[in-house]
C-alpha distance (Angstrom), angle and dihedral (degrees) to the residues before:
residue distance angle dihedral
M1 . . .
R2 3.77 . .
N3 3.79 124.8 .
M4 3.74 125.5 -109.8
I5 3.83 137.2 -158.1
V6 3.82 106.8 -105.9
V7 3.82 118.4 -160.1
K8 3.82 119.7 -149.1
V9 3.78 97.3 -161.5
E10 3.77 93.3 -169.2
R11 3.74 91.6 61.6
C12 3.82 98.1 48.7
L13 3.77 114.6 110.1
G14 3.89 94.2 -176.9
C15 3.81 90.2 -120.9
K16 3.75 92.8 140.4
S17 3.83 95.0 -137.5
C18 3.82 85.3 135.6
E19 3.85 92.9 56.5
L20 3.84 90.0 48.9
A21 3.81 92.9 47.3
C22 3.78 91.0 48.1
A23 3.81 94.2 50.2
V24 3.79 91.9 50.5
E25 3.73 93.4 46.0
H26 3.87 88.2 53.0
S27 3.86 91.6 44.9
R28 3.78 121.0 105.2
S29 3.92 92.2 -118.9
K30 3.81 96.4 40.8
N31 3.94 82.9 -145.2
L32 3.82 123.2 111.4
Q33 3.80 95.4 -139.5
E34 3.76 94.9 48.8
A35 3.85 93.5 38.3
M36 3.76 89.2 61.0
T37 3.84 91.7 63.6
E38 3.80 98.3 40.5
N39 3.82 119.1 118.7
P40 2.85 115.0 -117.1
A41 3.70 93.3 30.9
P42 3.79 114.8 -126.0
V43 3.65 120.1 -100.9
A44 3.90 129.5 -142.1
R45 3.85 115.1 -122.4
L46 3.85 89.8 -145.2
K47 3.68 132.7 55.0
V48 3.71 129.8 -154.7
A49 3.85 108.4 -130.9
R50 3.78 121.8 -162.7
G51 3.78 123.9 -143.4
T52 3.82 124.2 -172.4
S53 3.78 93.7 -84.5
Y54 3.76 104.4 9.0
S55 3.81 146.7 46.1
I56 3.79 123.6 -142.9
P57 3.75 131.9 -175.3
L58 3.88 108.2 -131.5
Q59 3.83 123.1 -156.3
C60 3.64 140.5 148.0
L61 3.79 109.4 -58.2
Q62 3.84 91.2 -153.0
C63 3.81 94.0 -126.2
E64 3.78 115.4 -142.9
D65 3.81 91.8 -133.4
A66 3.64 96.2 29.2
P67 3.85 115.4 -157.4
C68 3.84 91.4 -161.3
I69 3.88 90.8 61.8
Q70 3.89 92.2 44.7
I71 3.84 92.2 53.8
C72 3.77 101.8 39.0
P73 3.78 104.3 112.6
S74 3.84 94.6 -164.9
K75 3.82 94.7 46.9
A76 3.89 88.1 -124.2
L77 3.82 89.3 140.5
R78 3.65 119.3 65.5
R79 3.79 146.3 141.7
P80 3.85 109.0 -123.3
D81 3.80 91.3 -153.5
P82 3.83 135.0 -2.7
N83 3.83 91.3 -100.0
S84 3.87 96.0 49.6
P85 3.69 130.8 85.2
I86 3.80 124.3 -106.9
V87 3.83 110.2 -85.1
I88 3.76 131.6 -169.5
D89 3.89 125.4 -133.8
Q90 3.87 99.9 -145.9
E91 3.86 90.3 -162.6
L92 3.86 90.4 61.3
C93 3.72 99.2 40.0
I94 3.85 110.1 105.4
G95 3.84 96.6 -172.5
C96 3.77 94.3 -117.7
K97 3.83 92.6 145.7
C98 3.86 92.8 -138.2
C99 3.86 89.7 126.9
L100 3.92 91.0 50.6
L101 3.78 87.5 58.4
A102 3.73 96.3 43.2
C103 3.80 97.2 48.6
P104 3.85 106.5 104.4
F105 3.74 90.5 -155.0
G106 3.86 102.8 44.6
V107 3.78 92.4 -127.8
I108 3.86 99.8 125.6
R109 3.86 109.9 92.1
L110 3.78 138.5 -178.0
D111 3.72 118.9 -107.6
R112 3.80 119.0 -111.4
Q113 3.79 92.7 -90.3
G114 3.84 90.6 49.1
R115 3.75 90.7 -128.7
S116 3.90 103.1 110.8
I117 3.74 136.4 8.0
I118 3.81 130.3 -104.6
K119 3.75 125.6 -154.1
C120 3.77 139.3 160.5
D121 3.83 114.6 -76.0
Q122 3.79 92.1 -178.8
C123 3.77 88.2 -112.5
L124 3.83 90.6 -73.1
E125 3.84 93.1 -173.3
R126 3.80 93.7 50.1
V127 3.90 92.6 45.9
G128 3.84 87.7 48.7
R129 3.81 88.3 58.6
G130 3.79 89.9 50.7
E131 3.83 94.7 -102.2
R132 3.72 127.7 125.4
P133 3.76 122.4 -111.0
A134 3.85 115.4 -80.0
C135 3.77 93.8 -117.5
V136 3.87 92.1 53.7
L137 3.78 92.0 46.0
A138 3.77 94.1 49.3
C139 3.92 97.6 47.3
P140 3.86 105.7 111.7
T141 3.93 92.3 -160.8
G142 3.68 100.8 43.6
A143 3.84 90.4 -114.8
L144 3.81 91.0 140.7
E145 3.83 120.9 54.8
F146 3.75 133.3 174.7
R147 3.71 106.8 -139.8
S148 3.81 142.1 146.7
L149 3.79 122.1 -102.5
E150 3.78 88.3 -115.4
E151 3.74 91.4 57.6
V152 3.82 93.2 48.1
L153 3.83 93.1 48.6
A154 3.80 91.2 47.4
E155 3.82 90.3 53.9
K156 3.78 90.4 48.6
R157 3.77 92.2 50.6
E158 3.74 92.0 48.4
A159 3.79 91.0 51.7
Y160 3.76 90.8 49.3
L161 3.83 91.0 50.9
V162 3.86 91.0 50.1
Q163 3.85 88.3 50.3
I164 3.78 91.5 51.4
E165 3.81 91.7 46.2
R166 3.83 89.9 52.1
S167 3.80 92.7 50.3
L168 3.75 92.8 48.4
S169 3.77 94.5 48.6
G170 3.77 88.3 48.6
A171 3.69 92.6 51.4
Q172 3.84 91.5 51.9
E173 3.85 94.4 55.7
């Protein structure tokens, strides 16, 4: 089973360290100082959104039955294998914006020139080298984690069991 980026909303400070790390990772130089002078400037594939009482990093959720892939007329969006994230072939993208409209989460965006799209690829190259995605590594509070579905579900089950245990011990008093 492939890993996913998990967001712990209660930990997010809205500092945008994840955005910066993502932009640098997708720059030509992969170096912050050099990336700041690149033209065009590198763009993050995720965006920290602010609610009234919270911040949350929003990135592609890598839908299993992805509507963006289904609607793309040029086949620029694809999943190389069942366990990989959705990637874009910039050469094939015609900038039609169909995927922007099809994305249920609104996390696909146009590049600065408005010619093709950009989206989170879960740092496919980094993960292929055994590293975590840049946004996860950069998060100072651990609000972003790169985990398997099995790990996430096991954590939820454990939290639920603790909740049951507390309610049972409270009822016995």
